[in-house]
C-alpha positions in Angstrom: 47.4 18.5 -18.3 48.3 15.9 -15.7 50.8 13.2 -15.4 49.5 9.6 -15.6 52.9 7.8 -15.4 53.3 5.5 -12.5 56.5 7.3 -11.5 54.9 10.8 -11.3 54.2 10.8 -7.6 57.7 9.6 -6.8 59.2 12.4 -9.0 56.9 15.0 -7.4 57.9 13.8 -3.9 61.6 13.9 -4.8 61.8 17.1 -6.9 58.6 19.1 -6.0 55.3 19.7 -7.5 56.7 21.9 -10.4 58.7 19.0 -11.9 55.9 18.1 -14.2 54.0 20.2 -16.7 54.8 23.1 -18.9 55.9 26.6 -18.2 53.4 29.4 -18.8 55.2 30.4 -21.9 55.2 26.9 -23.3 51.6 26.4 -22.4 50.6 29.6 -24.2 52.6 28.4 -27.3 50.8 25.1 -27.1 47.4 26.7 -26.9 48.2 29.1 -29.8 49.8 26.6 -32.1 47.7 23.5 -31.5 44.5 24.0 -29.6 43.3 27.2 -31.2 43.6 26.2 -34.8 41.9 22.8 -34.2 39.1 24.5 -32.3 38.6 27.0 -35.0 38.5 24.3 -37.7 36.0 22.2 -35.7 33.9 25.2 -35.2 33.9 26.0 -38.9 33.0 22.4 -39.7 30.2 22.4 -37.2 28.8 25.7 -38.5 29.3 24.7 -42.2 31.6 27.7 -42.9 
């Protein structure tokens, strides 16, 4: 994920590169709760399962 806001560069300059984004724990939760179920369903739909 990347920031597309016009203020992102200014925030990174002022607070450092780690100001934007998700922690590893939050990213894992996002993948598990949102990406994986959607990917599984789309795969089932494509395969007709």
